[in-house]
N, C-alpha and C positions, 0 to 999 in steps of 0.2 A: 296216410306217407309222405314220408320227409324226405325235402334235397337234402343230395350230397353233393356239396362241392368240393372241388379239390382243388390245393393250390396248383397255384400256376406254375409253368416251367420260367425260365430267363430268357429261352425262347418264344415262347409262345406271348409271351408279353410283350415285348419288342415287335411282334405280327400287329399287336393288338394296338400298341400305343401308339403306332405309326400310320393309323389309319385315326385317333383321335384327335376332334378339334383344339382342347387343354392338355394340359400337360401335365403325370401321374407320376411319381415315381414309386417304385418297389419296392415293396418290404421285404423279398423273400416268399409272397405266400399270392402277395392281393396287391392288385395297385394302392396305391391310396394320394386322394389329389390333393391337390398345391392350392394351399390358400393364397388372396393375396398381402403383399408387403404393408409396412410403413413408410410414409417419406421419410423419417427418420434415414429406415435403412437401406430406401431405395437410392440417397444419397450420396451416404456411406458407399456404398456397390457402385454407384458410377466413378466418386472420388478414387476410391482404390483401383478401380481398375484402370482413367488416366495414370495417376504416379503409373503405377508397373506398364504400362506401356512408355512410357517417361524415360525409366530407368532400367528393362528387359535387353539384353543383346539377347540378338540372335544367337544360337538356335531355339529358344525361350523363347516362349510367345502367352498373352494373358486372356482366358476364357472368361466369357461375364456366363448370366446361370442357361444361360441355352441350349449352354450346351454340358452333357450329363459326361457322367464315370461309373464305372461300372465293377464295383467292388462286391469279392463273390458274392453273386449269384443276384445281385441287387441292381437295386437301378436311382441314383441319386445322381440331386441339379444344385452342386453346390453354389453360393452366391460365384465366389469368382475361383481360378481353381489357376495357376501359370502350366504348362507342359512346355517341355523342352523336346527338338526332334523335328523331323519332316512328317508336313498333314496336309492329308489328301482335305478339300472344299470341301468335297460329299461327306464325309464322314462326319456326326455326329455326336461326337464323344470322344475323348482325350485320358489318355492316362501321365496324369499327373504328381511333378516334384512337389507343389503346395497347393491346399485346399483351404478355402477361407468360406467362416462361413458367419454368420453377420448373427447374433441369438435375437431369438424373439419370445416373447413370455410365452405364446402356444406352446414352443419349440424344444427350449432350454434344454429339458431334461435329454429327450432324444440328441439333440445337437452335444454334448455331455456325454453321454453314458456308451448312447446304442451306436451313433456316427462315428466315436472313435472308432470302436474294434471294427466296423465294418471298412472304413477308410483304413485299416492297419494290413488287411490284404491285398492293397493294391501293393505291389512290388517297387513302382518308380517311387511312390508320397514316402516326400524323409521330412512331411511337417505340416502341422494341422492347425489354424491359428483362428481363434476365435473370437469374433469383435461382437461388442456392448454395441446397445444403441443410443445407448443417452448419453455414455460420459467417454474419453479417449480410458477405454480399459483393451487391454486385448490379452486371451490365455494363449501360448504356442505349444504346441504338442511335437516334440520330433522322435524320428523315428533314434536316432543315437543316443538319445537319451530315454530308451526303457518307456517314452511316450509320460514322462514324469512332465506337470504343466509346470511353463514359467509365465510370472504374472508381467505385462506390463503395463504402466498408465500414466497418466499426465500427459496435459497437455502439450508439456516438454518430450516427451518421452519418445525415443526412436525402434523402433518393431525392426533389428537386425536379424537378416534372413539370409545365409554364406549357404546356405543351398540354392539360389537363386542369384547371389554376390548383386543383394538385394539389400539396403536400408531405408526405411521407410519411418520419416515424421509421422505419429501418427494425427497432430494437428493438420497433417494432408490433405486427412480429411474428416476428422468431426473437426473444422471451423467454420462456426454459424453461419455464416454466407451463402446463399443460396448458389 
């Protein structure tokens, strides 16, 4: 006799997730364990959040990888995101205006192909920014441009995010110092 596994519903996953010691994303069918990151990705994420915190104005706020987003029946934990509005400190998810993903060799295909389609289902989302780990390089997908990629690269480049009235020099989170 073979066992038949039925896909989880989002509500079932969320109830299950609350009881787990480790975070998992949800691909719409099953939990997907999250793996560890690199020092480079951690450094970029930390500096990105600091740069956003220094430049954002209320009612917008930056959130790190511990806060989830819920695109169309899925659960994702982007590296950083910006949401605008009022927030209940007890909530564990936001509806972001901008999502940032730091590309990793093992997740690049999902980050570039799967997640843009998922994130496009979030009504509040205006931009999805993909950051390289190894060099000052950003790819920006904007809702207003039909999600066409815009590439920004180089140590002197500035990432303009009019969606949240922020201008981020790439050097702010790619500089080599600790």
